[in-house]
MIMI-198295 format. One line per 2 residues: their letters; for each residue x, y, z of N, C-alpha, C. Coordinates in pm, whole numbers, plus 50000, padded with zeros to 5 digits. Example, Ala and Ser with C-alpha at 12.3 -4.5 7.8 and 13.67 -1.06 7.14 Angstrom:
BEGIN
as	51319,49431,50780,51230,49550,50780,51320,49670,50780 ~ 51285,49775,50708,51367,49894,50714,51290,50003,50787
***
This chain:
BEGIN
mn	36284,58021,40571,36308,58142,40636,36417,58224,40475 ~ 36408,58356,40450,36448,58432,40328,36541,58435,40328
kr	36610,58420,40201,36723,58405,40205,36829,58573,40174 ~ 36908,58628,40247,37027,58708,40279,37008,58812,40126
ak	36964,58941,40105,36950,58974,39984,37163,59039,39991 ~ 37160,59021,39924,37308,59061,39897,37318,59188,39764
ik	37470,59200,39762,37481,59302,39684,37462,59299,39549 ~ 37456,59170,39468,37409,59124,39296,37291,59137,39323
di	37237,59097,39409,37014,59117,39393,36977,59176,39333 ~ 37045,59284,39455,36997,59479,39482,37043,59499,39308
al	37194,59458,39266,37264,59541,39123,37079,59460,39019 ~ 37102,59352,38995,37044,59226,38920,36885,59322,38898
ka	36769,59352,39017,36710,59384,38998,36697,59563,38974 ~ 36799,59612,39028,36804,59744,39005,36839,59828,38872
gv	36910,59701,38798,36980,59724,38623,37119,59782,38627 ~ 37187,59751,38720,37266,59862,38742,37386,59745,38825
sp	37581,59705,38809,37653,59684,38843,37645,59639,39001 ~ 37694,59591,39029,37755,59583,39223,37804,59636,39239
tt	37942,59714,39157,37976,59881,39197,37926,59941,39225 ~ 37798,60017,39113,37696,60108,39169,37622,60075,39265
vs	37562,60028,39318,37516,59994,39411,37614,59986,39522 ~ 37708,59912,39564,37796,59990,39614,37816,60072,39689
ra	37827,60169,39634,37859,60279,39596,37754,60432,39667 ~ 37634,60318,39604,37520,60413,39689,37445,60382,39835
ls	37505,60245,39837,37449,60253,40025,37561,60231,40093 ~ 37714,60295,40070,37817,60301,40115,37801,60496,40172
gs	37741,60538,40077,37722,60676,40068,37863,60744,39986 ~ 37910,60692,39934,38037,60692,39851,38041,60880,39757
gl	37898,60934,39751,37902,61050,39715,37940,61040,39529 ~ 37963,60909,39491,38005,60905,39317,37886,60835,39316
va	37764,60857,39369,37603,60773,39190,37498,60881,39239 ~ 37509,60984,39092,37386,61116,39087,37250,61019,39109
ep	37153,61112,39180,37047,61072,39144,37001,61067,38986 ~ 36907,61003,38925,36804,60909,39050,36839,60804,39020
tl	36956,60792,39032,37005,60624,39042,37042,60603,39207 ~ 37118,60674,39296,37128,60709,39402,37029,60658,39508
sh	36884,60704,39489,36715,60701,39551,36635,60557,39461 ~ 36691,60485,39368,36642,60393,39319,36738,60247,39383
vr	36838,60289,39385,36894,60165,39458,36890,60149,39580 ~ 36900,60290,39653,36870,60298,39857,36718,60202,39860
ei	36574,60286,39745,36471,60210,39752,36449,60014,39780 ~ 36520,60011,39667,36530,59874,39620,36596,59809,39729
ar	36709,59859,39797,36758,59751,39930,36700,59767,40062 ~ 36600,59884,40031,36506,59874,40171,36407,59738,40127
tm	36343,59754,39963,36196,59689,39962,36260,59583,39980 ~ 36392,59526,39966,36482,59353,39958,36499,59344,40099
ry	36468,59428,40208,36558,59480,40330,36697,59398,40351 ~ 36736,59453,40260,36874,59419,40233,36964,59533,40371
rp	37106,59376,40456,37093,59452,40581,37261,59408,40489 ~ 37394,59486,40524,37530,59461,40530,37566,59329,40663
ni	37683,59305,40575,37759,59183,40693,37816,59277,40701 ~ 37819,59372,40907,37919,59459,40942,38011,59368,40989
sa	38048,59283,40997,38160,59195,41052,38285,59172,40955 ~ 38277,59127,40845,38324,59117,40791,38322,59287,40703
rn	38283,59326,40701,38310,59471,40628,38404,59532,40732 ~ 38385,59533,40849,38487,59588,40925,38612,59490,40993
lr	38615,59332,40897,38765,59302,40869,38805,59332,40734 ~ 38737,59369,40701,38742,59432,40523,38858,59557,40523
tq	38759,59655,40616,38842,59785,40576,38906,59829,40670 ~ 38882,59783,40796,39000,59815,40935,38891,59966,40977
kt	38679,59951,40952,38681,60040,40990,38598,59986,41155 ~ 38503,60058,41196,38383,60036,41244,38259,60047,41242
ms	38286,60115,41120,38159,60126,41108,38041,60208,41235 ~ 38089,60265,41267,38021,60388,41386,38073,60555,41374
il	38012,60602,41413,37996,60729,41384,37934,60802,41575 ~ 38033,60866,41620,38042,60946,41696,37924,61120,41666
vv	37811,61158,41734,37768,61219,41721,37685,61324,41896 ~ 37806,61404,41864,37844,61517,42053,37809,61584,42040
vr	37719,61556,42160,37591,61720,42187,37654,61792,42355 ~ 37592,61894,42333,37669,61946,42520,37535,61838,42634
di	37435,61844,42591,37316,61765,42695,37238,61686,42588 ~ 37235,61543,42629,37152,61484,42591,36998,61487,42589
gn	36970,61543,42716,36824,61576,42780,36751,61694,42668 ~ 36836,61789,42653,36786,61863,42519,36705,61808,42354
pf	36539,61834,42392,36478,61744,42318,36536,61763,42166 ~ 36606,61943,42122,36656,61926,42028,36668,61871,41928
yl	36784,61780,42003,36888,61774,41900,36863,61584,41855 ~ 36764,61532,41994,36620,61437,41881,36667,61447,41734
di	36612,61588,41637,36550,61512,41547,36730,61610,41431 ~ 36800,61620,41493,36932,61600,41406,36974,61459,41424
fk	36932,61364,41497,37009,61232,41543,36936,61179,41462 ~ 36794,61215,41401,36652,61132,41316,36744,61122,41206
ga	36750,61268,41146,36848,61293,41041,36963,61205,40979 ~ 36994,61244,41061,37144,61170,41089,37130,61050,41059
ec	37097,60978,41074,37056,60820,41125,37030,60757,41004 ~ 36867,60795,40941,36876,60777,40824,36928,60782,40745
ia	37039,60891,40726,37172,60894,40582,37197,60773,40663 ~ 37260,60736,40738,37402,60614,40879,37374,60526,40809
hd	37180,60466,40827,37152,60360,40851,37201,60292,40713 ~ 37138,60383,40572,37173,60305,40428,37253,60328,40388
ag	37399,60331,40475,37523,60311,40465,37604,60214,40510 ~ 37504,60183,40642,37584,60022,40732,37631,60054,40805
ys	37591,60245,40833,37646,60223,40953,37598,60284,41093 ~ 37628,60265,41199,37536,60308,41354,37628,60405,41375
ll	37529,60567,41458,37557,60608,41555,37549,60587,41758 ~ 37630,60645,41791,37642,60657,41927,37646,60841,41964
ma	37482,60848,42008,37533,60969,42124,37640,61038,42217 ~ 37705,61098,42256,37781,61056,42346,37761,61256,42404
nt	37719,61254,42539,37700,61352,42568,37786,61399,42673 ~ 37850,61579,42663,37930,61658,42734,37911,61686,42863
ed	37808,61754,42853,37742,61859,42960,37864,61976,42978 ~ 37904,62028,42865,37998,62071,42878,38122,62108,42942
dp	38146,61933,42993,38272,61927,43043,38425,61881,42940 ~ 38533,61882,42959,38651,61982,42873,38737,61819,42882
nr	38664,61761,42992,38750,61605,43023,38694,61568,42900 ~ 38551,61496,42889,38473,61454,42819,38474,61490,42733
ea	38505,61615,42653,38517,61650,42512,38635,61614,42472 ~ 38715,61614,42530,38858,61524,42479,38890,61429,42474
dy	38766,61337,42588,38784,61164,42595,38705,61082,42434 ~ 38619,61192,42411,38521,61175,42304,38667,61207,42152
fd	38724,61304,42195,38856,61317,42048,38935,61183,42021 ~ 38959,61152,42168,39047,61087,42187,38967,60911,42137
ml	38856,60889,42120,38808,60741,42047,38830,60763,41978 ~ 38776,60883,41860,38874,60917,41735,38949,60880,41714
nh	39056,60924,41803,39180,60959,41749,39240,60796,41735 ~ 39160,60731,41845,39248,60577,41904,39191,60469,41774
gh	39051,60528,41660,38996,60430,41645,38903,60368,41657 ~ 38812,60398,41772,38715,60377,41831,38616,60421,41749
ad	38545,60487,41673,38472,60590,41594,38549,60558,41465 ~ 38461,60653,41298,38537,60650,41204,38486,60740,41182
gm	38402,60846,41260,38399,60991,41204,38316,61012,41343 ~ 38279,61200,41308,38205,61255,41472,38155,61401,41397
il	38047,61400,41447,37936,61516,41383,37956,61572,41515 ~ 37983,61701,41505,38038,61773,41655,37913,61881,41657
mt	37893,61895,41758,37776,61947,41819,37763,62083,41961 ~ 37896,62052,41934,37923,62167,42101,38017,62296,42080
gk	37995,62359,41936,38030,62461,41904,38211,62519,41998 ~ 38276,62421,41990,38344,62400,42066,38462,62335,42049
mp	38610,62309,42012,38701,62220,42001,38782,62166,42160 ~ 38798,62042,42203,38815,62044,42288,39016,62068,42312
ld	39078,62136,42459,39201,62212,42417,39280,62138,42464 ~ 39267,61979,42572,39392,61912,42618,39395,61745,42569
cd	39424,61748,42402,39370,61669,42347,39422,61628,42168 ~ 39484,61525,42189,39546,61534,42006,39479,61524,41894
lp	39481,61578,41844,39318,61602,41773,39416,61501,41654 ~ 39282,61392,41560,39363,61349,41431,39408,61427,41321
vn	39503,61380,41290,39590,61425,41158,39563,61499,41052 ~ 39427,61390,41025,39328,61405,40916,39198,61431,41003
ia	39246,61529,41025,39063,61588,41134,38946,61633,41023 ~ 38963,61685,40916,38874,61752,40809,38765,61631,40724
qk	38884,61576,40775,38770,61339,40629,38714,61267,40754 ~ 38755,61328,40919,38681,61205,41049,38614,61349,41098
vv	38568,61499,41100,38527,61602,41138,38467,61681,41071 ~ 38266,61715,41076,38184,61751,41010,38119,61802,41113
va	38120,61982,41168,38045,62030,41261,37964,62090,41236 ~ 37822,62075,41300,37661,62126,41280,37651,62224,41373
le	37563,62281,41259,37487,62394,41447,37566,62489,41471 ~ 37728,62502,41502,37806,62605,41532,37902,62646,41471
mi	37943,62783,41438,38009,62815,41371,38163,62829,41456 ~ 38305,62770,41439,38405,62728,41538,38461,62761,41449
dg	38513,62924,41534,38567,62989,41436,38736,62931,41398 ~ 38846,62957,41324,38984,62925,41292,38960,62784,41278
vd	38892,62680,41346,38898,62564,41227,38841,62543,41095 ~ 38917,62488,41008,38953,62446,40903,38803,62318,40872
lt	38746,62321,40859,38621,62157,40886,38505,62260,40865 ~ 38409,62116,40768,38246,62148,40674,38212,62199,40790
hv	38100,62266,40754,37998,62327,40860,37889,62316,40826 ~ 37814,62228,40901,37644,62281,40830,37542,62322,40905
vi	37546,62454,40919,37443,62587,41018,37337,62688,40948 ~ 37255,62683,41044,37206,62801,40998,37236,62993,40960
dn	37164,63060,40919,37230,63178,40977,37177,63290,41083 ~ 37264,63233,41147,37180,63228,41322,37150,63478,41305
ey	37167,63530,41244,37220,63661,41310,37068,63696,41231 ~ 37013,63561,41080,36940,63696,41047,36819,63604,41084
as	36835,63465,41174,36684,63490,41254,36712,63543,41357 ~ 36791,63647,41421,36737,63663,41527,36677,63846,41538
ie	36710,63881,41344,36665,63958,41301,36525,63978,41216 ~ 36484,63855,41180,36293,63819,41139,36249,63814,41278
ai	36340,63690,41375,36244,63707,41483,36220,63898,41543 ~ 36288,63974,41562,36330,64103,41655,36170,64211,41549
dh	36178,64134,41435,36084,64225,41309,35909,64202,41324 ~ 35940,64094,41349,35796,63981,41381,35757,64085,41535
lv	35861,64118,41631,35782,64128,41769,35768,64329,41739 ~ 35862,64353,41691,35836,64497,41640,35722,64555,41625
al	35706,64442,41464,35556,64475,41387,35426,64406,41451 ~ 35460,64412,41564,35339,64386,41652,35313,64466,41755
gh	35433,64599,41704,35422,64717,41800,35508,64696,41962 ~ 35592,64595,42021,35654,64640,42087,35819,64687,42065
rk	35847,64770,42175,35895,64899,42151,36049,64827,42307 ~ 35954,64786,42372,36107,64771,42479,36093,64585,42510
ia	36241,64544,42435,36259,64383,42383,36388,64363,42466 ~ 36428,64291,42595,36488,64218,42568,36513,64085,42536
yi	36649,64021,42546,36725,63868,42483,36809,63834,42663 ~ 36739,63694,42601,36793,63624,42650,36899,63541,42579
ag	37015,63528,42644,37175,63466,42558,37215,63381,42563 ~ 37244,63284,42457,37337,63194,42525,37454,63160,42609
pi	37512,63106,42631,37695,63089,42644,37782,63183,42562 ~ 37788,63261,42640,37948,63375,42529,38033,63389,42557
pe	38145,63345,42514,38182,63365,42381,38138,63289,42244 ~ 38069,63137,42329,37997,63095,42196,37993,63107,42041
gm	38008,63079,41996,37949,63155,41827,37874,63083,41824 ~ 37810,63008,41824,37602,63064,41769,37485,63174,41870
sv	37566,63190,42030,37576,63261,42076,37557,63423,42072 ~ 37702,63403,42022,37719,63596,41978,37710,63581,41859
rr	37646,63533,41726,37551,63546,41673,37468,63558,41643 ~ 37349,63502,41720,37233,63526,41761,37192,63703,41834
lt	37267,63681,41924,37283,63821,42018,37356,63943,41899 ~ 37392,63932,41849,37470,64048,41725,37346,64054,41624
gf	37258,63958,41614,37165,63997,41478,37076,64087,41584 ~ 37014,64033,41723,36935,64070,41788,36934,64257,41786
rh	37101,64286,41842,37120,64408,41886,37123,64483,41711 ~ 37097,64443,41598,37146,64495,41464,36974,64489,41449
am	36895,64403,41481,36733,64446,41522,36740,64569,41544 ~ 36758,64531,41684,36743,64645,41790,36713,64844,41710
ka	36872,64844,41690,36921,64929,41607,36874,64994,41472 ~ 36902,64872,41437,36793,64939,41264,36664,64957,41281
sg	36584,64912,41396,36432,64988,41438,36473,65129,41518 ~ 36583,65153,41555,36556,65361,41633,36524,65261,41800
ls	36517,65120,41807,36475,65135,41967,36616,65133,42020 ~ 36601,65143,42202,36688,65186,42267,36745,65046,42330
lp	36814,64996,42331,36871,64933,42423,36923,64892,42576 ~ 36858,64918,42709,36927,64935,42800,37035,64831,42831
ea	37097,64830,42887,37253,64719,42938,37173,64608,43017 ~ 37094,64666,43089,36982,64512,43201,36886,64421,43113
yv	36860,64498,42951,36832,64433,42928,36802,64282,42800 ~ 36971,64286,42798,37050,64145,42778,37117,64070,42912
qq	37052,63936,42951,37107,63892,43028,37113,63738,42988 ~ 37253,63700,42994,37288,63513,42963,37219,63463,43065
gd	37188,63314,42945,37177,63172,43042,37277,63107,42952 ~ 37263,62958,42972,37321,62826,42928,37252,62785,42849
fs	37112,62802,42788,37057,62761,42674,36972,62636,42828 ~ 36954,62616,42922,36892,62573,42985,36742,62603,43074
yr	36689,62534,43077,36474,62598,43143,36495,62693,43254 ~ 36583,62683,43350,36664,62705,43427,36703,62814,43425
sg	36859,62822,43360,36881,63004,43317,36753,63073,43298 ~ 36730,63004,43168,36603,63108,43115,36504,63191,43255
em	36458,63076,43353,36403,63160,43427,36447,63195,43523 ~ 36526,63185,43537,36619,63307,43603,36646,63426,43571
aa	36710,63436,43461,36735,63536,43405,36612,63599,43358 ~ 36505,63455,43293,36297,63600,43316,36317,63715,43467
sk	36322,63657,43548,36293,63697,43650,36383,63797,43695 ~ 36477,63822,43692,36549,63929,43629,36502,64042,43565
ll	36478,64022,43468,36403,64104,43379,36269,64200,43398 ~ 36265,64050,43463,36022,64112,43502,36048,64229,43676
dl	36209,64201,43674,36198,64282,43816,36218,64432,43821 ~ 36303,64440,43687,36342,64599,43651,36157,64672,43681
pd	36254,64781,43690,36152,64943,43701,36078,64912,43568 ~ 36149,64877,43481,36045,64944,43358,36079,64836,43305
rp	35993,64707,43311,36027,64606,43266,35988,64550,43119 ~ 36075,64506,43051,36035,64439,42870,35905,64398,42842
ta	35805,64445,42764,35684,64397,42721,35691,64252,42649 ~ 35817,64254,42614,35876,64057,42512,35993,64106,42539
iy	35973,63928,42562,36184,63875,42600,36189,63800,42432 ~ 36324,63794,42391,36337,63706,42293,36437,63609,42378
ta	36478,63475,42307,36542,63373,42396,36587,63329,42355 ~ 36666,63336,42348,36830,63248,42240,36808,63094,42177
nd	36658,62981,42293,36660,62917,42240,36543,62870,42300 ~ 36432,62731,42268,36300,62669,42339,36384,62671,42512
em	36425,62628,42528,36382,62569,42663,36367,62677,42739 ~ 36519,62825,42715,36510,62892,42798,36434,63013,42785
af	36300,63011,42686,36131,63037,42616,36005,62983,42735 ~ 36044,62935,42750,35965,62752,42847,36029,62830,42977
ga	36140,62771,43069,36173,62880,43132,36159,63024,43195 ~ 36129,63088,43061,36081,63253,43076,35904,63281,43064
ir	35860,63193,43033,35693,63189,43079,35660,63135,43196 ~ 35786,63047,43287,35741,63022,43423,35770,63114,43494
aa	35838,63193,43493,35875,63350,43569,35797,63391,43542 ~ 35727,63410,43459,35631,63521,43420,35479,63487,43499
kn	35470,63345,43451,35350,63308,43546,35381,63350,43686 ~ 35492,63310,43779,35579,63300,43901,35508,63433,43953
kg	35522,63572,43860,35488,63716,43867,35370,63731,43830 ~ 35251,63651,43842,35134,63711,43781,35053,63751,43694
ld	35203,63735,43545,35180,63800,43473,35118,63673,43336 ~ 35030,63699,43218,34952,63651,43138,35121,63646,42991
vp	35062,63550,42921,35206,63520,42834,35079,63516,42708 ~ 35045,63577,42598,35106,63690,42565,35025,63837,42608
kd	34942,63857,42681,34872,63931,42702,34934,64025,42810 ~ 35021,63974,42903,35102,64133,42946,35269,64075,42893
ls	35291,64011,42878,35391,63989,42844,35440,63851,42696 ~ 35502,63902,42579,35544,63841,42473,35663,63740,42498
if	35648,63691,42436,35785,63535,42499,35798,63506,42299 ~ 35929,63471,42276,35942,63403,42192,36074,63340,42133
gf	36068,63164,42138,36176,63126,42127,36249,63126,42031 ~ 36399,62986,41990,36455,62945,41904,36457,62783,41907
dd	36459,62731,41837,36449,62654,41779,36315,62502,41708 ~ 36235,62600,41730,36082,62536,41731,36113,62338,41774
ty	36176,62255,41918,36149,62181,41956,35958,62111,41937 ~ 35977,61966,41919,35835,61921,41940,35772,61995,42040
la	35830,62008,42200,35769,62106,42314,35653,62227,42260 ~ 35699,62358,42177,35735,62409,42133,35586,62448,42059
ea	35501,62350,42001,35364,62353,41959,35275,62290,42055 ~ 35305,62223,42172,35239,62138,42266,35244,62218,42421
fv	35304,62266,42437,35324,62396,42555,35228,62431,42560 ~ 35180,62524,42706,35037,62601,42706,35152,62683,42682
pa	35115,62840,42679,35079,62804,42559,35172,62788,42452 ~ 35143,62741,42320,35171,62698,42259,35338,62810,42169
lt	35402,62767,42180,35515,62897,42162,35546,62949,42008 ~ 35538,63089,42035,35625,63104,41887,35770,63107,41908
tv	35863,63065,41736,36014,63038,41842,36015,63057,41594 ~ 36136,63014,41604,36237,63057,41476,36287,62860,41469
rq	36213,62824,41353,36249,62715,41326,36334,62627,41255 ~ 36451,62567,41332,36597,62516,41229,36545,62382,41158
pc	36547,62362,41068,36500,62257,40999,36613,62167,41059 ~ 36591,62093,41164,36687,61967,41223,36711,61860,41138
le	36572,61809,41083,36626,61686,40987,36696,61704,40922 ~ 36730,61815,40838,36779,61853,40702,36937,61843,40737
ig	36903,61933,40853,37100,61982,40933,37158,61814,40980 ~ 37091,61712,41045,37156,61597,41022,37159,61552,40887
rr	37085,61505,40791,37049,61438,40685,37234,61518,40634 ~ 37219,61644,40622,37357,61674,40564,37434,61709,40603
am	37481,61679,40706,37586,61682,40791,37617,61495,40800 ~ 37545,61428,40790,37626,61296,40778,37628,61251,40610
tr	37542,61332,40530,37577,61230,40408,37766,61317,40329 ~ 37796,61437,40425,37924,61515,40381,38002,61466,40463
ll	37992,61377,40607,38066,61265,40633,38125,61200,40574 ~ 37994,61080,40506,38053,60963,40476,38105,60984,40357
ah	38026,61122,40274,38153,61096,40105,38288,61162,40149 ~ 38331,61192,40322,38470,61246,40343,38599,61059,40343
ls	38450,61018,40415,38545,60889,40498,38529,60774,40389 ~ 38438,60785,40240,38517,60712,40107,38609,60747,40095
gd	38610,60819,40117,38799,60902,39976,38757,61039,39939 ~ 38672,61030,39932,38631,61203,39918,38755,61303,39943
kp	38777,61363,39847,38902,61542,39927,38784,61626,40030 ~ 38817,61618,40126,38717,61708,40243,38647,61821,40168
qt	38544,61909,40153,38518,61993,40148,38495,62063,40289 ~ 38610,62141,40305,38607,62240,40424,38539,62378,40430
dc	38374,62393,40360,38283,62476,40318,38187,62469,40411 ~ 38142,62597,40373,37995,62612,40502,37877,62603,40447
iv	37802,62477,40502,37669,62480,40410,37539,62515,40515 ~ 37433,62666,40436,37407,62738,40520,37237,62650,40459
vp	37150,62632,40572,37009,62588,40584,36914,62721,40618 ~ 36769,62713,40518,36715,62815,40583,36632,62742,40693
te	36594,62873,40802,36511,62885,40898,36377,62953,40843 ~ 36319,62941,40960,36127,63014,40941,36090,63056,41066
iv	36008,63127,41051,35929,63161,41197,35765,63146,41164 ~ 35770,63107,41300,35640,63002,41371,35557,63101,41463
vr	35502,63173,41386,35377,63222,41493,35248,63115,41579 ~ 35305,63179,41660,35180,63033,41767,35078,63134,41859
et	35092,63095,42062,35041,63177,42062,35132,63252,42178 ~ 35207,63338,42192,35354,63316,42268,35333,63514,42266
ta	35276,63525,42112,35311,63730,42112,35237,63702,42049 ~ 35236,63907,42077,35091,63982,42052,35102,64107,42096
pp	35049,64200,42033,35036,64304,42025,35072,64383,42194 ~ 35129,64440,42215,35125,64501,42376,35054,64580,42379
dh	34958,64542,42502,34898,64638,42624,34835,64804,42581 ~ 34961,64845,42570,34973,64967,42589,35001,65039,42460
fv	35052,65018,42379,35052,65030,42203,34960,65069,42154 ~ 35023,65204,42127,34863,65253,41988,34948,65344,41946
e	34844,65283,41852,34950,65348,41694,35001,65484,41641
***
């Protein structure tokens, strides 16, 4: 049986002190590159695994992090979880996926777990704070918000520029020749949904396009809500030639609604999603969408949380990661458009 690698073994091979190795593997933020990557690579090569039980007793930590999402069935969260897990694993932490289903009681339960010491920290991706529970006094040390901006909460946020992403999406459709563009929004008044809707309205106005009230429908990010909202749009006397949706799942529902009405995508109707989940490329037709850098969001959020947990003073700032437009098969010029 191979001897279990210890901190001092890694330090000897890396040519650094055991203290430096300990800091590098704990995610303290006190070890700079390239030493950080060098130490972690040697630890992986030596198949180092921390003695979790001993460390828990010594530090009075659970070495677990809650990753709280609204719908565990949405594949969008998987890459964020993977990015966070990669960083957490190297630091000896385990992740627990927590599913709220938008239930206020469940949201409060997970914060109670954190407050009572059943987890050391939380990456929150629900877009809201629970209403009926006691929040930790040192909440900025324990919680990082990812994806959403929660107004009035002094926490680190790791987000994209939702308004700008929407503007880019509409600019793409306008460049193709679309003038009748509808939108299926996410749940309002949650911050992410509001910002994507704001970007949509801004882009339509900047392009000099009219926006009938009926051209904006609200969903809840689910496939079914996208299908229902798109059906309403396609039943309008003056139906849109393009539908932009606040996430990919609702875009898939919109494609189903179009097919149910005998419409071809993209010949009769263009559809534009948001997220670029792994299904976006596999779907038929492959979905044009906004790509969020999910792995990077997960990595950034976990790195910042671990720095806070290691004792660094919380930096309650906003980290913005870039998006990009991925053009596939669901968008094309409208048949009736004449330059």
